[in-house]
N, C-alpha and C positions, 0 to 999 in steps of 0.2 A: 587364554594363553595356550599355545601349542606346547606339545612335549619337547619340541626341539628348542624352543626358546630358553626355558630354564636349564636345559641341559648344557648350554653354552655359558652360562653365568660363572661357572668355575674357571673358565679360561684365563681371564686377567690374574686371578690369584695364583694359578699354576705357573704363569709366565714369571710373576715376581718370585715365587718360591725357587723357580729355576735360576733366577739371578742370584739369590742368596746361597743356593747350593753351589753356584759357580765361584763365589767368594770362599765357601767352605773347601772346595776343591783345590783353589789356588793356595789356601793355607796349608792344606794336606801335602802339596807337592813342593812348595817353595819356602815355607817358614822354618828356618833352622830350630833345633830343639830348644824351648825354654829349659832353664836350669833344671826345674822340677820334673819336667817330662824326661829328661835324660836320667835324673836321679831314680825315678821309678823303673826305668829301663833296667838300670844297673841292679836294682833290687831283683828283677827277674832272672839275673844272671847268678844270683846268690840265693837259691831257694831256701826258704826257712818257713817255720810255722807261722811267724808273724814278723812285724817290723816296728821300729821305734816310733815313726810318726803316725802310722796307719795300719789297719788290718792288711791281710795279705792277698785277697782274691785277685785284685788288678795286677799285682806283681806276678802271681802265678801264671795268670793269663798271658802277660808280656813275655814271660820266660818260655811259654809254650809256642807263642807266636814266632819268638826268634829261632826256635828249633825248625819251624816250618818254612817261614819266609826269609830267614836270614837276619843279619844285622844291618838294617837301613832305615831311612826316614820313613819309607811307606809302611814297613812292618810296624814302626813305632806307633803310628796312628790308624793302623788298619782296622782296630776294634772300634773306632769311633763311627765307622760306617756301619758295622753290625748293630751297635746300639741305636744309631739312628733308624735302621730297619725295624727294630723291635718297637720302637717309639712310633713309627709310621703305622705299623700294623695295628697297634692298639688305638691310635687316633682314628684309623678307618673303622674299626669296630664301633667306637664311641660315636663316629659320625652317622653310622647306620641307625644307632639307638636314639640319638638326640635329634636327628633330623631325617627321618626315614623318607620324607617327600623328595629330598634332594641331597643325598648323603655326599655327592662329589663336591657340591658347593661348599658344604660345612667342612669337609676334609681339607680342601685346599686353602680355605680361609683360616682354618686352625693351624695348618702348616705354615702359613705366612706369620701368623701371631707368634708361633713358636721360633721360627728361624729368624725373625726380625727382632727379637728380643736378644739384645747383645749378651745377656747372662747365658742363654741357652746356645746361641750361635758359637760364642767364644768357648765356654766350658764344654760344649758338645763336639768341638772341632780339635782340641788339643788333647794329648794323652795324659790328663789328670785323671783322678779316680772318679771325678764327677760324672763323666759321660756314662760310665757303668752305673753309677748311683742313680742317675736319672731314670735310665731303663728298668733297673730292678725295682725301684720304688714305684714307678708307674705301673709296671706289671703287677706288683704285689697289691697295690690299691685297686687295680682293675679286678682282680680275682676276689678281693674282699667284697667289692660292690656287687659282683655277681653271686657270691655266697649270700649276702644279705637279701638280694632279690629272691633267690631260690628258697631261702629259709623262711622269708615272710609269706611266700606262696604256699608252701606245703611241708615246711619244717624239715627239709632235707638240704643237701648241697655241701655237706662237710668236707667232701674231697677238694672243693673249691677253697674252703677255709685253710686246709692243710697246704694247698699250693701257694695261697697268699703267704702263709707262715714261712714256707720254705724260701720263697722269694725275698721276704723280709730278713730272714736270716742271712742270705747271700748279699743283701744290700749292706746290712751291718758288717758283714765280713769284707766289705768294700771300703766303707767309711763310717766312722762312729756316728755321725749325726743322723743316720738312718733310724736311730732309736726314736727320733721324733715321730716317725710313722708308727712305730710300735705303741707310743703312748696315745697317738691318735686313733688307733684300732680299739684300745681299751675304752677311751671316751665314747667312740661311736658305738660299741656294743653295749655300754652302759646306758646311753641316753637315747639312742635311736628307738623311737617307738616300735615295739614288738621285738627288739633284738635282745633285751636283757635277759629274757628267759633262755637263751641259748647258753648263757653262763651257768645255767644249773645243769648243764650236760658236761661231760669230761672233755669234749672235743676242743673248746677254746683253749683250756688249760694245757691239754696235750700239744696243741698247735704251738702255743707260747713256749712250751718246753722244747719243742723242735727248733724254733728260731733260736733260743738260748744255746742249745746243744751244738749248733752249727758254729758257735763262737769258741768251742773247745780249743782249736789251735791257738787262738789268741790268749785265752785264759792260761794255757800251759806255758806258752812263750814268756808271758809276763811273769808267771810264777818262777821259771828258770832264771829270768833276767832281772829279779828283784823289782817287779811291777814297773819296769822302765817307761813303757808307754803310758800306763795310767798316771804314774807320777809326773810325766811331762804334761799331760792334758790337764790334770787336776791340780797341779801345784807349780811346776817349773815355769810354765809360760805365764803364769799369773804374776810372776816377779819381773816380766819384761820391763826394760828401762822405759819403754814407751808407755808410760802410765796412762791408763784410761780415766775418763771422768765424764761428766754430763755433756761436755762438748763433742766427745766421741760419738755419742748418740746421734747428734745432728749430722755429723759427717757420714756416719753409717747410712742414714735415712736418705741423704742426697745421692750417695753413691748407688745404693740399690734402686732408687728411682731412675737414675740415668742408665743403669743396666738393664732394667726391665722396660722402660719407656713410660712417659706420662699416660699414653693411652691405655697401657696395660694396667697401670696403677688406677686410672679412672674406671676402667671396666671391672677391676678387682672389687673396688668399693661399691659398684652398682651390684655386682654379683651377691654381696653380702645381704642385700635386701630383695633380691629377685626371688619371686615366688615360683619354685620349680615345679614341674608337673610330677604327680605321684609316680612312683615306680623307680625305674633306672636313674632318670635325671635327678629326682630328689635325693636319692641315696648317694649318688656321685657327688652332689653339691654339699650335702651334709658332712661326708667324709673329707672332702677338700677343705672345708671350713675348719673342721677339727684340726687338720694338719697345719693349715696356714696359721691358725691361732696359737697353737702350741709352739711352732717353731718361731713365730714373730716374737712371742712373749719371752722365750729363751734368748733370742738376740737382743732384745731390749734390755733384759737384765745383765747379760754378758757385757754389754756395751759399757755398763758402768765400772767394769773390772778389768777388762782387756780390750785392746783394739780388735774389733770385729770385722772380719773380711766379708765382702758382698757375697762371695760364693758360698758362705756357710748357710745362707738363706735358701739355696736352691731347692732343697727338699720341700720347703714350705709351699713352693709354687708349682710342683710337679703335677699336681691334680687340678690346679686352678686353670692353667693355660688352656687345656682342651675343652674347658667349659665356657671360656670367654666368647666363643662364636654365639652363644646364646644371647649375649649382651650387644656385642658389636656387630649389628645387623646392617648398619648404614655403611656402604662401600667406602665413603670418603674417610671415615675414622680408620678403617683397616689400611687404605692407601697411605694416610698420614703416617700411620705406625710403621708401614713398610719403608716409606722414604726415610724415616728417622733411623731404622735398622740398617738400610743400605749405606747411608752416610756413615754411621759408625762402623759398619763391616768394612767400608773402604778405607777409613781411617786405620782399622786394625791391619788391613791388608798392607798399606804403605808402611806403617810404623813397624811391622814385624816381619816383613819380607823384602823390603826395598831399602829403607833407611829410617832410623828412628826420627819421629817428628820433633821431639824436644832438641835434638841435635840441629835440625834445620833451623830451629827458632832460637838458637844460641844457648840452650840449656843442656842438660844431661840427665838421663834417667837410667841408672845402673842396670836394673832388671832387663830392660829392653836392649840397651847397648852391648850388655855382655852376652847376648844371644848370637852376636855377629862374629864371624871370622875364625871359628874353631878349626876348620879344616886347614886354614893357614897356619894357625898355631901348631896343629898336630904334625904338619909337614916339617916345621922347624924342630919340634921336639923329637921327631924321629931321626933327624940329623944329629942332634945333640946326643941321643942315646948311642949312637954309634961311636962317639968320642968318649962317652962315659958309660960304658957297658954295665958296670956294677951299680949304678945309681938307680934308686926307685923314683917313681913318678909321683908327684904330689902337687895340690894346689892349696890355696889358703881359705877356701869356703866350699862347702859340699856341692853347691850347684856347679861351680866351674871344674870341680873334680869330675862330676858326672858328664859334663859337656866335653871335657877333654877325653875322657874314657870312651865316650860314644863316638867321638871323631876318630880316635885310634883303634876302636873295636877292642878295647882292653879294659877288663873290669877290675884290674888290680890298681888303677890309680886311685890314690887316696886324698883325703883332705886332712891337713894339720892345722886345726883350728880350735879356738876356745869353745865354739858352739858344739853343744851336745847333739849328735846326729847318727845316722845309721852306720856311718863309716867307723865310729867307735867300736862297733860290734864285729867288724871285719879286719881291722887293722890291729896287727900284733907289734906294739911298740918295742918289746924286748927282742923281737926277731930282727929288727931293723937297727938296733943299737950299733953305733959306729959306722953305718953306711952314709954315703952321700945321697942327695935327692936333686933331681932336676925339678925345680920348684916354680910353678907358673903362679904369679900374682898380678895385681893391678892397682892403680892409684887409690882404689877404694878399699880393697881387702889386701893390704900391704904385707911384705914379709914378716912385719911385726906380729901378724896373727899367729905365727908359729910358736910365739911365747919363750923365745930364747933356747928352743931345744936343738939348734944347731950351733956348732962352734964358729962358723963364719958363713955369711951369705953374700955371694958376689954376683952382680948383675952380668949376664952373658949377652942378652939382647932385649930390645923392646921392638914390639910389632905394632905398627900403626895399621888399624883396620880402617879402610877408606871406602865410603860409599857416596857416590854423587859429589866427589871432591871434598867431602867432609870426614874428618877423623871421628869415628863413632865410638872407638873402643881401643885402649892401649894396654894390651897385656904385655907383661915383662916376665922374662924367663931368667931365673937365677940358678947358680950352682950353690946348693946348700950342703956344707961339709959336716960330717962326723955328728949324726943324729944321736942325741942323748935324751931319752924320754923324761918328760917332767914327772915328778913324784905325785902319785895320786892318794 
């Protein structure tokens, strides 16, 4: 075989990756903000040491981006391209180590495996914390593997360990489930042959202390706010009316299978029994298995107590995906996975940029439908503000408050809702006593969500948001008079 022949084997995978990147690009420019995306953007407009739902790093970065790029849809999702670039750089390095005979082929195959998994295509394209979590966990794991390789060779490399710890700390400052990576590091150092003796030095313990010290803003914010975030995650959400049970485990497994793809699930199962080559490959596989095992065990246990969302598992697969090229060497398997991912990606594109598919089928999905039409709502709200200049702006749930605020470029829009959320920390009820509000609600989150805190609520107008001849969302705008805060 000539040198030219294998050099061209990567081309079909690069073309497929290009198609998947085009889907990501379309989402970037055309998809209106999901409620939580807008919510996190509003966090960035209210700088704080931490926040109710999550740690602060992603919000800090969004706040910084807003100062550089302004307040617009492209700024909202711009960081997703930075984190994709970090991920691609690490994938290229791993490709050179795992397949030095043809790293380009391995890289583009891995890129397809990553981008065609809806879990990573979707969560890496929208401005949730997860895209940053993916990049930081991958980078942290990358430097832990390099540390282990160096330490086993000559007993050095502790600077790489500290870098892994720094990135782990930043990942945990992004989202709490990065802690699974920290537990995986401990298991890896304890049980990987030759690594346990590193624990006899002060460096792993100082590195762990560095990761913990990075959480100081979160610790302090919770101390000041009565441990609000910890209470939410460790207690309040466990009393969710959607009580979990054994059936939830089956639902979770099916959903995660759909979002990863059956091909990735098959390859992951094969990877568990794959005999890796000594050195970098073996170390990367062992660390990936530790992370997958710890994350998966946690998800299974949690599924018996709370509804588990598929994206909670994302940390567990961060180090798995770049290793699957070792298993999926038959092109037809990768092409099948790619076809699966492209179909789901096109569904995502239609559902969230053109018209909700459930609406086309005669159904209704509130989260998707409520993404649409906020620029139209904002224009009407602006007109009503001119008629009621002393009224404050509110909605009946935190996501729509953020979406309206994003459309208006106004971070003062609030949610009047029984749900505990970040708006509770910004909104001063006493300062609004006696004031009227322009209140945006919908048939799902009705004015009743305000809990009788207004003397009267009068419908001003309803806006039918229409796409392709279908009414996809029906927000209603009310004049709510004389706000009186409920006793707390």
